[in-house]
C-alpha positions in Angstrom: -160.2 148.4 42.8 -159.6 147.4 46.4 -155.9 148.3 46.5 -156.7 151.9 45.4 -159.5 152.1 48.0 -157.4 150.8 50.9 -153.9 151.9 50.1 -154.1 154.7 47.5 -153.5 155.3 43.8 -151.3 152.9 42.0 -148.7 154.9 40.2 -146.5 152.0 39.2 -147.7 148.5 38.5 -145.0 145.9 38.2 -145.6 142.5 36.8 -142.8 140.2 37.6 -144.0 136.6 37.3 -142.5 133.8 35.3 -142.0 130.1 35.8 -138.4 129.9 34.6 -139.2 126.3 33.4 -136.2 124.5 32.0 -137.5 121.2 30.6 -136.5 119.4 27.4 -139.0 119.5 24.6 -139.9 115.8 24.7 -140.6 116.1 28.4 -142.7 119.2 28.1 -146.3 118.2 28.2 -149.3 120.4 27.3 -150.0 121.1 30.9 -146.5 122.5 31.6 -146.6 124.5 28.4 -150.0 126.0 29.2 -149.1 126.7 32.9 -146.0 128.6 31.8 -148.1 130.7 29.3 -150.9 131.2 31.9 -148.5 132.6 34.5 -146.2 134.7 32.4 -148.4 135.9 29.6 -152.0 135.6 30.5 -151.2 136.8 34.1 -149.4 139.8 32.6 -152.4 140.6 30.4 -154.8 140.5 33.3 -152.6 142.6 35.6 -151.9 145.2 32.8 -155.5 145.4 31.9 -156.7 146.0 35.5 -154.0 148.5 36.1 -155.0 150.3 32.9 -158.6 150.5 34.1 -157.6 152.7 37.0 -154.8 154.6 35.3 -156.5 155.6 32.1 -159.1 157.9 33.8 -156.2 159.7 35.6 -154.3 160.0 32.4 -150.9 159.1 33.9 -148.9 156.3 35.6 -146.7 153.4 34.6 -147.0 149.6 33.9 -143.8 147.6 33.9 -143.3 144.0 32.8 -140.3 142.0 33.6 -138.9 139.9 30.8 -136.0 137.6 30.6 -133.3 136.5 28.2 -135.8 134.1 26.7 -138.1 137.1 25.8 -135.7 137.6 22.9 -134.4 134.1 22.1 -135.3 130.7 23.0 -132.8 128.1 24.2 -132.3 124.5 25.0 -135.0 123.4 27.5 -136.9 126.7 27.3 -139.8 126.0 24.8 -142.5 126.6 27.5 -140.8 129.5 29.3 -139.5 131.2 26.1 -142.9 131.1 24.4 -144.6 132.6 27.4 -142.0 135.4 27.8 -142.1 136.1 24.0 -145.8 136.5 24.3 -145.6 138.7 27.3 -143.3 141.0 25.4 -145.9 141.2 22.6 -148.6 142.1 25.2 -146.3 144.9 26.6 -145.6 146.2 23.1 -149.3 146.3 22.2 -150.3 147.9 25.5 -147.5 150.5 25.1 -148.8 151.6 21.7 -152.4 151.8 22.9 -152.0 153.2 26.3 -149.1 155.6 25.4 -151.6 157.7 23.6 -153.4 158.1 26.9 -150.3 159.1 28.8 -149.8 155.7 30.4 -146.2 154.5 30.2 -145.7 150.8 29.5 -142.3 149.2 29.4 -140.8 145.8 29.1 -137.5 145.2 31.0 -135.4 142.3 30.2 -133.3 140.9 33.1 -130.5 139.1 31.3 -128.8 137.9 34.4 -129.1 135.9 37.5 -130.5 138.0 40.4 -128.4 138.1 43.5 -130.3 136.2 46.1 -129.8 133.3 48.6 -131.8 131.0 46.2 -129.6 131.8 43.2 -126.4 131.4 45.3 -127.7 128.0 46.5 -128.5 127.1 42.9 -125.0 128.1 41.7 -123.5 125.8 44.3 -125.8 122.9 43.3 -125.3 123.3 39.6 -121.7 124.4 39.4 -120.2 123.6 42.8 -119.4 127.3 43.3 -119.5 128.6 46.8 -121.2 132.0 47.4 -117.9 133.8 48.1 -116.4 132.4 44.9 -119.0 133.8 42.5 -117.2 136.5 40.5 -117.8 140.1 41.7 -120.6 141.9 39.9 -121.7 138.8 38.0 -125.1 138.7 39.7 -127.4 141.7 39.4 -128.6 143.1 42.8 -132.3 143.7 43.5 -131.5 147.4 44.4 -130.0 147.9 40.9 -133.1 146.4 39.3 -135.3 148.7 41.4 -133.3 151.7 40.4 -133.7 150.9 36.7 -137.4 150.4 37.1 -137.7 153.7 38.9 -135.7 155.4 36.2 -138.1 154.1 33.5 -141.1 155.3 35.5 -139.6 158.8 35.8 -137.9 159.2 32.4 -138.7 162.3 30.4 -141.5 162.0 27.8 -139.3 163.5 25.0 -136.9 160.5 25.2 -138.3 157.4 26.9 -137.4 153.7 26.5 -140.1 151.1 26.1 -137.7 148.2 26.3 -134.5 147.9 28.2 -132.0 145.1 28.7 -130.3 144.9 32.1 -127.2 142.7 32.7 -124.0 142.8 34.6 -121.0 144.1 32.6 -119.4 140.7 32.8 -122.4 138.9 31.2 -121.5 137.2 27.9 -124.1 138.2 25.3 
């Protein structure tokens, strides 16, 4: 694999792709549905398989998949996105059961929150009329927080490790 040759061994592989499509069912055509699946599920399968090809011979390392709220439950307008993320979750579960026996950690992390970014803050203003400074404190999850959780999963002890973890702000209604 070129990355391993040019950069070094991949110890942690993170797949974090998703279309976040929010389209009503009757407006969801087969192309949109397929593209959501192709990006979030098929892409995850390909990335996970290729990472496993270099990790299995070493007998160690970690593959992480980012899920979303729709990995657990669909919602209005999420038929394409939810079905893709549900399927990615199944890919992660299957890989975990197979690769765990070869000392490769595989985990699925559900981000059940809006991620603190300029794009999300702009979207909040457009959708809800909320200025950035008026977004309630600690209601958006920071990227550093997400990174710390991913790193924890990578380093967790083998005698008690999580395959799936939900990450959300304490103020999130769930």
